[in-house]
mmJSON file of the N, C-alpha and C atoms, coordinates in Angstrom:
{"data_MODEL":{"atom_site":{
"group_PDB":["ATOM","ATOM","ATOM","ATOM","ATOM","ATOM","ATOM","ATOM","ATOM","ATOM","ATOM","ATOM","ATOM","ATOM","ATOM","ATOM","ATOM","ATOM","ATOM","ATOM","ATOM","ATOM","ATOM","ATOM","ATOM","ATOM","ATOM","ATOM","ATOM","ATOM","ATOM","ATOM","ATOM","ATOM","ATOM","ATOM","ATOM","ATOM","ATOM","ATOM","ATOM","ATOM","ATOM","ATOM","ATOM","ATOM","ATOM","ATOM","ATOM","ATOM","ATOM","ATOM","ATOM","ATOM","ATOM","ATOM","ATOM","ATOM","ATOM","ATOM","ATOM","ATOM","ATOM","ATOM","ATOM","ATOM","ATOM","ATOM","ATOM","ATOM","ATOM","ATOM","ATOM","ATOM","ATOM","ATOM","ATOM","ATOM","ATOM","ATOM","ATOM","ATOM","ATOM","ATOM","ATOM","ATOM","ATOM","ATOM","ATOM","ATOM","ATOM","ATOM","ATOM","ATOM","ATOM","ATOM","ATOM","ATOM","ATOM","ATOM","ATOM","ATOM","ATOM","ATOM","ATOM","ATOM","ATOM","ATOM","ATOM","ATOM","ATOM","ATOM","ATOM","ATOM","ATOM","ATOM","ATOM","ATOM","ATOM","ATOM","ATOM","ATOM","ATOM","ATOM","ATOM","ATOM","ATOM","ATOM","ATOM","ATOM","ATOM","ATOM","ATOM","ATOM","ATOM","ATOM","ATOM","ATOM","ATOM","ATOM","ATOM","ATOM","ATOM","ATOM","ATOM","ATOM","ATOM","ATOM","ATOM","ATOM","ATOM","ATOM","ATOM","ATOM","ATOM","ATOM","ATOM","ATOM","ATOM","ATOM","ATOM","ATOM","ATOM","ATOM","ATOM","ATOM","ATOM","ATOM","ATOM","ATOM","ATOM","ATOM","ATOM","ATOM","ATOM","ATOM","ATOM","ATOM","ATOM","ATOM","ATOM","ATOM","ATOM","ATOM","ATOM","ATOM","ATOM","ATOM","ATOM","ATOM","ATOM","ATOM","ATOM","ATOM","ATOM","ATOM","ATOM","ATOM","ATOM","ATOM","ATOM","ATOM","ATOM","ATOM","ATOM","ATOM","ATOM"],
"id":[1,2,3,4,5,6,7,8,9,10,11,12,13,14,15,16,17,18,19,20,21,22,23,24,25,26,27,28,29,30,31,32,33,34,35,36,37,38,39,40,41,42,43,44,45,46,47,48,49,50,51,52,53,54,55,56,57,58,59,60,61,62,63,64,65,66,67,68,69,70,71,72,73,74,75,76,77,78,79,80,81,82,83,84,85,86,87,88,89,90,91,92,93,94,95,96,97,98,99,100,101,102,103,104,105,106,107,108,109,110,111,112,113,114,115,116,117,118,119,120,121,122,123,124,125,126,127,128,129,130,131,132,133,134,135,136,137,138,139,140,141,142,143,144,145,146,147,148,149,150,151,152,153,154,155,156,157,158,159,160,161,162,163,164,165,166,167,168,169,170,171,172,173,174,175,176,177,178,179,180,181,182,183,184,185,186,187,188,189,190,191,192,193,194,195,196,197,198,199,200,201,202,203,204,205,206,207],
"type_symbol":["N","C","C","N","C","C","N","C","C","N","C","C","N","C","C","N","C","C","N","C","C","N","C","C","N","C","C","N","C","C","N","C","C","N","C","C","N","C","C","N","C","C","N","C","C","N","C","C","N","C","C","N","C","C","N","C","C","N","C","C","N","C","C","N","C","C","N","C","C","N","C","C","N","C","C","N","C","C","N","C","C","N","C","C","N","C","C","N","C","C","N","C","C","N","C","C","N","C","C","N","C","C","N","C","C","N","C","C","N","C","C","N","C","C","N","C","C","N","C","C","N","C","C","N","C","C","N","C","C","N","C","C","N","C","C","N","C","C","N","C","C","N","C","C","N","C","C","N","C","C","N","C","C","N","C","C","N","C","C","N","C","C","N","C","C","N","C","C","N","C","C","N","C","C","N","C","C","N","C","C","N","C","C","N","C","C","N","C","C","N","C","C","N","C","C","N","C","C","N","C","C","N","C","C","N","C","C"],
"label_atom_id":["N","CA","C","N","CA","C","N","CA","C","N","CA","C","N","CA","C","N","CA","C","N","CA","C","N","CA","C","N","CA","C","N","CA","C","N","CA","C","N","CA","C","N","CA","C","N","CA","C","N","CA","C","N","CA","C","N","CA","C","N","CA","C","N","CA","C","N","CA","C","N","CA","C","N","CA","C","N","CA","C","N","CA","C","N","CA","C","N","CA","C","N","CA","C","N","CA","C","N","CA","C","N","CA","C","N","CA","C","N","CA","C","N","CA","C","N","CA","C","N","CA","C","N","CA","C","N","CA","C","N","CA","C","N","CA","C","N","CA","C","N","CA","C","N","CA","C","N","CA","C","N","CA","C","N","CA","C","N","CA","C","N","CA","C","N","CA","C","N","CA","C","N","CA","C","N","CA","C","N","CA","C","N","CA","C","N","CA","C","N","CA","C","N","CA","C","N","CA","C","N","CA","C","N","CA","C","N","CA","C","N","CA","C","N","CA","C","N","CA","C","N","CA","C","N","CA","C","N","CA","C","N","CA","C","N","CA","C","N","CA","C"],
"label_alt_id":[null,null,null,null,null,null,null,null,null,null,null,null,null,null,null,null,null,null,null,null,null,null,null,null,null,null,null,null,null,null,null,null,null,null,null,null,null,null,null,null,null,null,null,null,null,null,null,null,null,null,null,null,null,null,null,null,null,null,null,null,null,null,null,null,null,null,null,null,null,null,null,null,null,null,null,null,null,null,null,null,null,null,null,null,null,null,null,null,null,null,null,null,null,null,null,null,null,null,null,null,null,null,null,null,null,null,null,null,null,null,null,null,null,null,null,null,null,null,null,null,null,null,null,null,null,null,null,null,null,null,null,null,null,null,null,null,null,null,null,null,null,null,null,null,null,null,null,null,null,null,null,null,null,null,null,null,null,null,null,null,null,null,null,null,null,null,null,null,null,null,null,null,null,null,null,null,null,null,null,null,null,null,null,null,null,null,null,null,null,null,null,null,null,null,null,null,null,null,null,null,null,null,null,null,null,null,null],
"label_comp_id":["LYS","LYS","LYS","GLY","GLY","GLY","VAL","VAL","VAL","ASP","ASP","ASP","GLU","GLU","GLU","THR","THR","THR","LEU","LEU","LEU","ARG","ARG","ARG","ASP","ASP","ASP","LYS","LYS","LYS","ILE","ILE","ILE","PHE","PHE","PHE","ARG","ARG","ARG","ASN","ASN","ASN","MET","MET","MET","SER","SER","SER","GLN","GLN","GLN","ARG","ARG","ARG","ALA","ALA","ALA","ALA","ALA","ALA","GLU","GLU","GLU","SER","SER","SER","LEU","LEU","LEU","LYS","LYS","LYS","GLU","GLU","GLU","GLU","GLU","GLU","ILE","ILE","ILE","GLU","GLU","GLU","THR","THR","THR","ARG","ARG","ARG","GLY","GLY","GLY","PRO","PRO","PRO","MET","MET","MET","ARG","ARG","ARG","LEU","LEU","LEU","ALA","ALA","ALA","GLU","GLU","GLU","VAL","VAL","VAL","GLU","GLU","GLU","ALA","ALA","ALA","ALA","ALA","ALA","GLN","GLN","GLN","ARG","ARG","ARG","GLN","GLN","GLN","ILE","ILE","ILE","LEU","LEU","LEU","ALA","ALA","ALA","ALA","ALA","ALA","ALA","ALA","ALA","GLN","GLN","GLN","THR","THR","THR","LEU","LEU","LEU","GLU","GLU","GLU","ALA","ALA","ALA","GLU","GLU","GLU","GLY","GLY","GLY","LYS","LYS","LYS","ILE","ILE","ILE","ASN","ASN","ASN","LEU","LEU","LEU","ARG","ARG","ARG","VAL","VAL","VAL","ASN","ASN","ASN","ALA","ALA","ALA","LYS","LYS","LYS","ASP","ASP","ASP","LEU","LEU","LEU","VAL","VAL","VAL","ALA","ALA","ALA"],
"label_asym_id":["A","A","A","A","A","A","A","A","A","A","A","A","A","A","A","A","A","A","A","A","A","A","A","A","A","A","A","A","A","A","A","A","A","A","A","A","A","A","A","A","A","A","A","A","A","A","A","A","A","A","A","A","A","A","A","A","A","A","A","A","A","A","A","A","A","A","A","A","A","A","A","A","A","A","A","A","A","A","A","A","A","A","A","A","A","A","A","A","A","A","A","A","A","A","A","A","A","A","A","A","A","A","A","A","A","A","A","A","A","A","A","A","A","A","A","A","A","A","A","A","A","A","A","A","A","A","A","A","A","A","A","A","A","A","A","A","A","A","A","A","A","A","A","A","A","A","A","A","A","A","A","A","A","A","A","A","A","A","A","A","A","A","A","A","A","A","A","A","A","A","A","A","A","A","A","A","A","A","A","A","A","A","A","A","A","A","A","A","A","A","A","A","A","A","A","A","A","A","A","A","A","A","A","A","A","A","A"],
"label_entity_id":["1","1","1","1","1","1","1","1","1","1","1","1","1","1","1","1","1","1","1","1","1","1","1","1","1","1","1","1","1","1","1","1","1","1","1","1","1","1","1","1","1","1","1","1","1","1","1","1","1","1","1","1","1","1","1","1","1","1","1","1","1","1","1","1","1","1","1","1","1","1","1","1","1","1","1","1","1","1","1","1","1","1","1","1","1","1","1","1","1","1","1","1","1","1","1","1","1","1","1","1","1","1","1","1","1","1","1","1","1","1","1","1","1","1","1","1","1","1","1","1","1","1","1","1","1","1","1","1","1","1","1","1","1","1","1","1","1","1","1","1","1","1","1","1","1","1","1","1","1","1","1","1","1","1","1","1","1","1","1","1","1","1","1","1","1","1","1","1","1","1","1","1","1","1","1","1","1","1","1","1","1","1","1","1","1","1","1","1","1","1","1","1","1","1","1","1","1","1","1","1","1","1","1","1","1","1","1"],
"label_seq_id":[1,1,1,2,2,2,3,3,3,4,4,4,5,5,5,6,6,6,7,7,7,8,8,8,9,9,9,10,10,10,11,11,11,12,12,12,13,13,13,14,14,14,15,15,15,16,16,16,17,17,17,18,18,18,19,19,19,20,20,20,21,21,21,22,22,22,23,23,23,24,24,24,25,25,25,26,26,26,27,27,27,28,28,28,29,29,29,30,30,30,31,31,31,32,32,32,33,33,33,34,34,34,35,35,35,36,36,36,37,37,37,38,38,38,39,39,39,40,40,40,41,41,41,42,42,42,43,43,43,44,44,44,45,45,45,46,46,46,47,47,47,48,48,48,49,49,49,50,50,50,51,51,51,52,52,52,53,53,53,54,54,54,55,55,55,56,56,56,57,57,57,58,58,58,59,59,59,60,60,60,61,61,61,62,62,62,63,63,63,64,64,64,65,65,65,66,66,66,67,67,67,68,68,68,69,69,69],
"pdbx_PDB_ins_code":[null,null,null,null,null,null,null,null,null,null,null,null,null,null,null,null,null,null,null,null,null,null,null,null,null,null,null,null,null,null,null,null,null,null,null,null,null,null,null,null,null,null,null,null,null,null,null,null,null,null,null,null,null,null,null,null,null,null,null,null,null,null,null,null,null,null,null,null,null,null,null,null,null,null,null,null,null,null,null,null,null,null,null,null,null,null,null,null,null,null,null,null,null,null,null,null,null,null,null,null,null,null,null,null,null,null,null,null,null,null,null,null,null,null,null,null,null,null,null,null,null,null,null,null,null,null,null,null,null,null,null,null,null,null,null,null,null,null,null,null,null,null,null,null,null,null,null,null,null,null,null,null,null,null,null,null,null,null,null,null,null,null,null,null,null,null,null,null,null,null,null,null,null,null,null,null,null,null,null,null,null,null,null,null,null,null,null,null,null,null,null,null,null,null,null,null,null,null,null,null,null,null,null,null,null,null,null],
"Cartn_x":[0.845,0.0,0.881,0.37,1.044,2.263,2.447,3.597,3.133,4.05,3.8,3.392,2.477,1.96,3.081,4.08,5.205,5.985,6.252,6.968,6.127,4.854,3.954,3.958,3.866,3.884,5.212,6.303,7.621,7.721,7.216,7.242,6.407,5.217,4.349,4.952,5.652,6.273,7.403,7.972,9.084,8.634,7.347,6.774,6.097,5.886,5.098,3.687,2.975,1.621,0.732,0.853,0.022,0.327,1.61,1.987,1.529,1.667,1.239,-0.267,-1.027,-2.49,-2.876,-2.183,-2.457,-2.164,-1.047,-0.691,-1.677,-2.06,-3.044,-4.349,-4.777,-6.019,-5.901,-4.76,-4.559,-4.576,-3.938,-3.912,-5.328,-6.124,-7.493,-8.378,-8.21,-9.088,-8.702,-7.483,-7.049,-7.729,-8.112,-8.754,-7.758,-8.262,-7.381,-6.508,-5.281,-4.338,-3.698,-3.227,-2.511,-1.162,-0.748,0.523,1.675,1.648,2.724,2.832,1.695,1.698,2.291,1.916,2.419,3.928,4.399,5.828,6.604,6.058,6.718,6.825,5.764,5.79,6.808,6.883,7.861,9.285,9.54,10.87,11.199,10.21,10.429,10.753,10.057,10.3,11.701,12.091,13.417,14.491,14.307,15.282,15.405,14.285,14.31,15.035,14.773,15.438,16.936,17.338,18.756,19.439,18.742,19.287,19.475,18.473,18.583,19.722,19.918,21.017,22.361,22.475,23.719,24.044,23.017,23.2,23.454,23.39,23.621,22.442,21.276,20.094,19.36,19.51,18.924,19.927,19.708,20.556,19.664,19.855,19.027,19.616,20.904,21.569,22.132,21.95,22.499,23.38,24.634,25.538,25.313,25.37,25.168,26.148,27.37,28.38,28.0,27.085,26.666,25.5,24.992,23.842,24.291,23.524,23.78,22.63,22.966,21.926,21.437],
"Cartn_y":[-1.183,0.0,1.233,2.269,3.552,3.684,2.775,2.892,3.282,3.829,4.222,2.995,3.198,2.102,1.427,2.194,1.635,0.637,1.012,0.121,-1.11,-0.904,-2.025,-3.035,-2.537,-3.423,-4.173,-3.487,-4.123,-5.264,-5.029,-6.064,-7.263,-7.008,-8.106,-8.891,-8.209,-8.897,-9.828,-9.552,-10.357,-11.433,-11.673,-12.714,-13.75,-14.919,-15.895,-15.348,-15.803,-15.304,-15.579,-16.766,-17.135,-16.239,-15.987,-15.141,-13.702,-13.216,-11.853,-11.708,-12.672,-12.612,-12.659,-13.474,-13.57,-12.249,-11.629,-10.349,-9.26,-9.229,-8.244,-8.387,-9.612,-9.869,-9.392,-9.66,-9.231,-7.709,-7.038,-5.571,-5.018,-5.6,-5.124,-5.362,-6.489,-6.826,-6.127,-5.617,-4.971,-3.638,-2.959,-1.662,-0.609,0.536,1.626,1.221,1.721,1.433,2.748,2.759,3.933,4.027,5.244,5.486,4.86,4.944,4.373,2.86,2.179,0.735,0.412,1.197,0.99,1.201,2.279,2.563,1.493,0.966,-0.096,-1.362,-1.682,-2.861,-2.664,-1.451,-1.173,-1.343,-0.905,-1.083,-2.564,-3.365,-4.806,-5.451,-5.048,-5.593,-5.223,-3.975,-3.529,-4.292,-4.478,-5.216,-6.663,-7.289,-8.665,-8.734,-7.763,-7.739,-7.533,-6.668,-6.428,-7.666,-8.401,-9.648,-10.67,-10.816,-11.75,-11.353,-10.059,-9.607,-9.934,-9.696,-9.994,-11.485,-12.325,-13.78,-14.242,-13.316,-13.651,-14.318,-14.229,-14.891,-14.03,-12.697,-11.777,-10.675,-9.954,-8.829,-7.608,-6.637,-5.435,-4.358,-4.421,-3.391,-4.012,-3.299,-3.741,-2.625,-2.931,-1.943,-1.899,-0.711,-0.545,-1.396,-1.562,-2.355,-3.836,-4.272,-5.667,-5.949,-4.919,-5.079,-5.256,-6.037,-6.248,-5.629,-4.843,-4.178,-5.07],
"Cartn_z":[0.0,0.0,0.0,-0.644,-0.603,-1.499,-2.459,-3.357,-4.756,-5.491,-6.869,-7.694,-8.606,-9.443,-10.238,-10.668,-11.42,-10.555,-9.314,-8.4,-8.09,-7.872,-7.574,-8.728,-9.963,-11.135,-11.244,-10.955,-11.028,-10.009,-8.83,-7.791,-8.231,-8.728,-9.161,-10.324,-11.233,-12.375,-11.937,-10.77,-10.278,-9.291,-9.241,-8.386,-9.282,-8.727,-9.475,-9.613,-10.621,-10.852,-9.648,-9.089,-7.935,-6.736,-6.469,-5.338,-5.559,-6.799,-7.108,-6.913,-7.381,-7.215,-5.75,-4.976,-3.545,-2.849,-3.208,-2.606,-3.013,-4.277,-4.739,-3.968,-3.77,-3.032,-1.591,-0.975,0.41,0.514,-0.432,-0.428,-0.543,-1.424,-1.635,-0.416,0.253,1.37,2.664,2.756,3.995,4.226,3.174,3.343,3.786,4.231,4.649,5.833,5.813,6.893,7.339,8.562,9.058,8.363,8.082,7.414,8.191,9.495,10.321,10.11,9.966,9.721,8.356,7.357,6.001,5.976,6.596,6.607,7.362,8.45,9.203,8.349,7.628,6.752,5.625,5.083,4.028,4.549,5.777,6.376,6.543,6.938,7.099,5.751,4.716,3.379,2.913,3.122,2.725,3.487,4.777,5.583,5.096,4.777,4.278,2.935,2.058,0.752,0.914,1.83,2.064,2.634,3.488,4.026,2.912,2.043,0.915,-0.018,-0.215,-1.066,-0.412,0.887,1.608,1.559,1.527,1.44,0.01,-0.939,-2.339,-3.022,-2.422,-2.973,-3.995,-3.879,-4.859,-5.138,-6.228,-6.587,-6.735,-5.861,-5.898,-6.792,-7.043,-7.835,-9.105,-10.187,-11.478,-12.008,-12.284,-12.867,-14.359,-14.937,-16.376,-17.161,-16.653,-17.372,-17.436,-16.576,-16.551,-17.513,-18.173,-19.057,-20.5,-21.23,-22.658,-23.429,-24.437,-25.22,-26.334],
"occupancy":[1.0,1.0,1.0,1.0,1.0,1.0,1.0,1.0,1.0,1.0,1.0,1.0,1.0,1.0,1.0,1.0,1.0,1.0,1.0,1.0,1.0,1.0,1.0,1.0,1.0,1.0,1.0,1.0,1.0,1.0,1.0,1.0,1.0,1.0,1.0,1.0,1.0,1.0,1.0,1.0,1.0,1.0,1.0,1.0,1.0,1.0,1.0,1.0,1.0,1.0,1.0,1.0,1.0,1.0,1.0,1.0,1.0,1.0,1.0,1.0,1.0,1.0,1.0,1.0,1.0,1.0,1.0,1.0,1.0,1.0,1.0,1.0,1.0,1.0,1.0,1.0,1.0,1.0,1.0,1.0,1.0,1.0,1.0,1.0,1.0,1.0,1.0,1.0,1.0,1.0,1.0,1.0,1.0,1.0,1.0,1.0,1.0,1.0,1.0,1.0,1.0,1.0,1.0,1.0,1.0,1.0,1.0,1.0,1.0,1.0,1.0,1.0,1.0,1.0,1.0,1.0,1.0,1.0,1.0,1.0,1.0,1.0,1.0,1.0,1.0,1.0,1.0,1.0,1.0,1.0,1.0,1.0,1.0,1.0,1.0,1.0,1.0,1.0,1.0,1.0,1.0,1.0,1.0,1.0,1.0,1.0,1.0,1.0,1.0,1.0,1.0,1.0,1.0,1.0,1.0,1.0,1.0,1.0,1.0,1.0,1.0,1.0,1.0,1.0,1.0,1.0,1.0,1.0,1.0,1.0,1.0,1.0,1.0,1.0,1.0,1.0,1.0,1.0,1.0,1.0,1.0,1.0,1.0,1.0,1.0,1.0,1.0,1.0,1.0,1.0,1.0,1.0,1.0,1.0,1.0,1.0,1.0,1.0,1.0,1.0,1.0,1.0,1.0,1.0,1.0,1.0,1.0],
"B_iso_or_equiv":[0.0,0.0,0.0,0.0,0.0,0.0,0.0,0.0,0.0,0.0,0.0,0.0,0.0,0.0,0.0,0.0,0.0,0.0,0.0,0.0,0.0,0.0,0.0,0.0,0.0,0.0,0.0,0.0,0.0,0.0,0.0,0.0,0.0,0.0,0.0,0.0,0.0,0.0,0.0,0.0,0.0,0.0,0.0,0.0,0.0,0.0,0.0,0.0,0.0,0.0,0.0,0.0,0.0,0.0,0.0,0.0,0.0,0.0,0.0,0.0,0.0,0.0,0.0,0.0,0.0,0.0,0.0,0.0,0.0,0.0,0.0,0.0,0.0,0.0,0.0,0.0,0.0,0.0,0.0,0.0,0.0,0.0,0.0,0.0,0.0,0.0,0.0,0.0,0.0,0.0,0.0,0.0,0.0,0.0,0.0,0.0,0.0,0.0,0.0,0.0,0.0,0.0,0.0,0.0,0.0,0.0,0.0,0.0,0.0,0.0,0.0,0.0,0.0,0.0,0.0,0.0,0.0,0.0,0.0,0.0,0.0,0.0,0.0,0.0,0.0,0.0,0.0,0.0,0.0,0.0,0.0,0.0,0.0,0.0,0.0,0.0,0.0,0.0,0.0,0.0,0.0,0.0,0.0,0.0,0.0,0.0,0.0,0.0,0.0,0.0,0.0,0.0,0.0,0.0,0.0,0.0,0.0,0.0,0.0,0.0,0.0,0.0,0.0,0.0,0.0,0.0,0.0,0.0,0.0,0.0,0.0,0.0,0.0,0.0,0.0,0.0,0.0,0.0,0.0,0.0,0.0,0.0,0.0,0.0,0.0,0.0,0.0,0.0,0.0,0.0,0.0,0.0,0.0,0.0,0.0,0.0,0.0,0.0,0.0,0.0,0.0,0.0,0.0,0.0,0.0,0.0,0.0],
"pdbx_formal_charge":[null,null,null,null,null,null,null,null,null,null,null,null,null,null,null,null,null,null,null,null,null,null,null,null,null,null,null,null,null,null,null,null,null,null,null,null,null,null,null,null,null,null,null,null,null,null,null,null,null,null,null,null,null,null,null,null,null,null,null,null,null,null,null,null,null,null,null,null,null,null,null,null,null,null,null,null,null,null,null,null,null,null,null,null,null,null,null,null,null,null,null,null,null,null,null,null,null,null,null,null,null,null,null,null,null,null,null,null,null,null,null,null,null,null,null,null,null,null,null,null,null,null,null,null,null,null,null,null,null,null,null,null,null,null,null,null,null,null,null,null,null,null,null,null,null,null,null,null,null,null,null,null,null,null,null,null,null,null,null,null,null,null,null,null,null,null,null,null,null,null,null,null,null,null,null,null,null,null,null,null,null,null,null,null,null,null,null,null,null,null,null,null,null,null,null,null,null,null,null,null,null,null,null,null,null,null,null],
"auth_seq_id":[1,1,1,2,2,2,3,3,3,4,4,4,5,5,5,6,6,6,7,7,7,8,8,8,9,9,9,10,10,10,11,11,11,12,12,12,13,13,13,14,14,14,15,15,15,16,16,16,17,17,17,18,18,18,19,19,19,20,20,20,21,21,21,22,22,22,23,23,23,24,24,24,25,25,25,26,26,26,27,27,27,28,28,28,29,29,29,30,30,30,31,31,31,32,32,32,33,33,33,34,34,34,35,35,35,36,36,36,37,37,37,38,38,38,39,39,39,40,40,40,41,41,41,42,42,42,43,43,43,44,44,44,45,45,45,46,46,46,47,47,47,48,48,48,49,49,49,50,50,50,51,51,51,52,52,52,53,53,53,54,54,54,55,55,55,56,56,56,57,57,57,58,58,58,59,59,59,60,60,60,61,61,61,62,62,62,63,63,63,64,64,64,65,65,65,66,66,66,67,67,67,68,68,68,69,69,69],
"auth_comp_id":["LYS","LYS","LYS","GLY","GLY","GLY","VAL","VAL","VAL","ASP","ASP","ASP","GLU","GLU","GLU","THR","THR","THR","LEU","LEU","LEU","ARG","ARG","ARG","ASP","ASP","ASP","LYS","LYS","LYS","ILE","ILE","ILE","PHE","PHE","PHE","ARG","ARG","ARG","ASN","ASN","ASN","MET","MET","MET","SER","SER","SER","GLN","GLN","GLN","ARG","ARG","ARG","ALA","ALA","ALA","ALA","ALA","ALA","GLU","GLU","GLU","SER","SER","SER","LEU","LEU","LEU","LYS","LYS","LYS","GLU","GLU","GLU","GLU","GLU","GLU","ILE","ILE","ILE","GLU","GLU","GLU","THR","THR","THR","ARG","ARG","ARG","GLY","GLY","GLY","PRO","PRO","PRO","MET","MET","MET","ARG","ARG","ARG","LEU","LEU","LEU","ALA","ALA","ALA","GLU","GLU","GLU","VAL","VAL","VAL","GLU","GLU","GLU","ALA","ALA","ALA","ALA","ALA","ALA","GLN","GLN","GLN","ARG","ARG","ARG","GLN","GLN","GLN","ILE","ILE","ILE","LEU","LEU","LEU","ALA","ALA","ALA","ALA","ALA","ALA","ALA","ALA","ALA","GLN","GLN","GLN","THR","THR","THR","LEU","LEU","LEU","GLU","GLU","GLU","ALA","ALA","ALA","GLU","GLU","GLU","GLY","GLY","GLY","LYS","LYS","LYS","ILE","ILE","ILE","ASN","ASN","ASN","LEU","LEU","LEU","ARG","ARG","ARG","VAL","VAL","VAL","ASN","ASN","ASN","ALA","ALA","ALA","LYS","LYS","LYS","ASP","ASP","ASP","LEU","LEU","LEU","VAL","VAL","VAL","ALA","ALA","ALA"],
"auth_asym_id":["A","A","A","A","A","A","A","A","A","A","A","A","A","A","A","A","A","A","A","A","A","A","A","A","A","A","A","A","A","A","A","A","A","A","A","A","A","A","A","A","A","A","A","A","A","A","A","A","A","A","A","A","A","A","A","A","A","A","A","A","A","A","A","A","A","A","A","A","A","A","A","A","A","A","A","A","A","A","A","A","A","A","A","A","A","A","A","A","A","A","A","A","A","A","A","A","A","A","A","A","A","A","A","A","A","A","A","A","A","A","A","A","A","A","A","A","A","A","A","A","A","A","A","A","A","A","A","A","A","A","A","A","A","A","A","A","A","A","A","A","A","A","A","A","A","A","A","A","A","A","A","A","A","A","A","A","A","A","A","A","A","A","A","A","A","A","A","A","A","A","A","A","A","A","A","A","A","A","A","A","A","A","A","A","A","A","A","A","A","A","A","A","A","A","A","A","A","A","A","A","A","A","A","A","A","A","A"],
"auth_atom_id":["N","CA","C","N","CA","C","N","CA","C","N","CA","C","N","CA","C","N","CA","C","N","CA","C","N","CA","C","N","CA","C","N","CA","C","N","CA","C","N","CA","C","N","CA","C","N","CA","C","N","CA","C","N","CA","C","N","CA","C","N","CA","C","N","CA","C","N","CA","C","N","CA","C","N","CA","C","N","CA","C","N","CA","C","N","CA","C","N","CA","C","N","CA","C","N","CA","C","N","CA","C","N","CA","C","N","CA","C","N","CA","C","N","CA","C","N","CA","C","N","CA","C","N","CA","C","N","CA","C","N","CA","C","N","CA","C","N","CA","C","N","CA","C","N","CA","C","N","CA","C","N","CA","C","N","CA","C","N","CA","C","N","CA","C","N","CA","C","N","CA","C","N","CA","C","N","CA","C","N","CA","C","N","CA","C","N","CA","C","N","CA","C","N","CA","C","N","CA","C","N","CA","C","N","CA","C","N","CA","C","N","CA","C","N","CA","C","N","CA","C","N","CA","C","N","CA","C","N","CA","C","N","CA","C","N","CA","C","N","CA","C"],
"pdbx_PDB_model_num":[1,1,1,1,1,1,1,1,1,1,1,1,1,1,1,1,1,1,1,1,1,1,1,1,1,1,1,1,1,1,1,1,1,1,1,1,1,1,1,1,1,1,1,1,1,1,1,1,1,1,1,1,1,1,1,1,1,1,1,1,1,1,1,1,1,1,1,1,1,1,1,1,1,1,1,1,1,1,1,1,1,1,1,1,1,1,1,1,1,1,1,1,1,1,1,1,1,1,1,1,1,1,1,1,1,1,1,1,1,1,1,1,1,1,1,1,1,1,1,1,1,1,1,1,1,1,1,1,1,1,1,1,1,1,1,1,1,1,1,1,1,1,1,1,1,1,1,1,1,1,1,1,1,1,1,1,1,1,1,1,1,1,1,1,1,1,1,1,1,1,1,1,1,1,1,1,1,1,1,1,1,1,1,1,1,1,1,1,1,1,1,1,1,1,1,1,1,1,1,1,1,1,1,1,1,1,1]
}}}
């Protein structure tokens, strides 16, 4: 909740279809939330992503030199 539509779409594209649909459903059914709750959840997601990156399980940063046109 509370994120730009572009970021939301990017996140969903990087999930399995089933997981993305489940998350979309959960977002819709939760209804309005307090900003503090949303920000706390965003911090938890960021911390989890940073942990996965530190473990080498995901890559959050892509250097331009690593891309092929």
